[in-house]
N, C-alpha and C positions, 0 to 999 in steps of 0.2 A: 605604757603610759609614761614611764619615767624619763624615757628619752625625749618626749613631748615637754615634760616639765623642765628638763635641763635646757632644752632649746629654747624655751620660752624665757626662762630667767636669763640665759645668755644673751639673746636678742635684747632684752630689756636693758640689761647692764651696758652692753656695748653701745646701744641707742643713747642711753642717757650719758655715758662717757664722751660720745662724739658731741653731743649738744652742749654739754657742760665745758668740755675742752674745745670749744669752737675757735676761741679766741687764739689760744696757744697753737691750734692747727694752721690758722691762718697766717700767723706771723711766722711759724717754723717753716712752712712750705712756701712763703711768699706768694700766697695766692692772690693777694690784692694787685700785685703788679701784673698778673696775667688777665685781669679783667679789662675788657674793652668797653669804651663808653662813646655811644654815637654823639651825645651832646657835650663832648669834652671842652669845646670852646666857650660855652656858656658858663663853667665854673671857673672860679679862682684856683690857684695851685693847691691850697690847703683844702678848700672844699671838694676838689676832685679826688685827692688822696683819701679823704673822709669817706666820700661816696663810694670810692672802689672797695675799701676796706669794710664798709657796712654791707655791701653787695656781696663780697667773698663771705663774710661772716653769715649772711642770710643763706647763702647757698649750702654752706657746710651745716647749718642747723637743720635745713631742710633734708638733707641726706641723713642726718641724726634721726629725725622722725620717721623717715622711711623705713630705718632700720628698727626704730622703737614700736611703730605699730603693728607689726607681724608678731612680735613677742606678746604684745597685749592680747592679740586675737588667739594666738596660741595658749595663753593662759585661761582664757573661756573655753578653750576646747580640752586642754588637759587636766584642768582642775574642776571638771564637771561632774 
């Protein structure tokens, strides 16, 4: 059971770190430049860059959530 407790805490910490550091991750890896937008001609240049940044930020935060949730489930299993 101690392995499950360690895994649960580790997943929660990693998921929270990814979620909290999403802005830094997007900026450091230039993820906003890799986002494609179908409706690009409907945006101004500044609005398009902001849209790409927010979309990349949302995807990184979603990945952080997908890492965080199994940790929470393991907490309920391990600390029972």
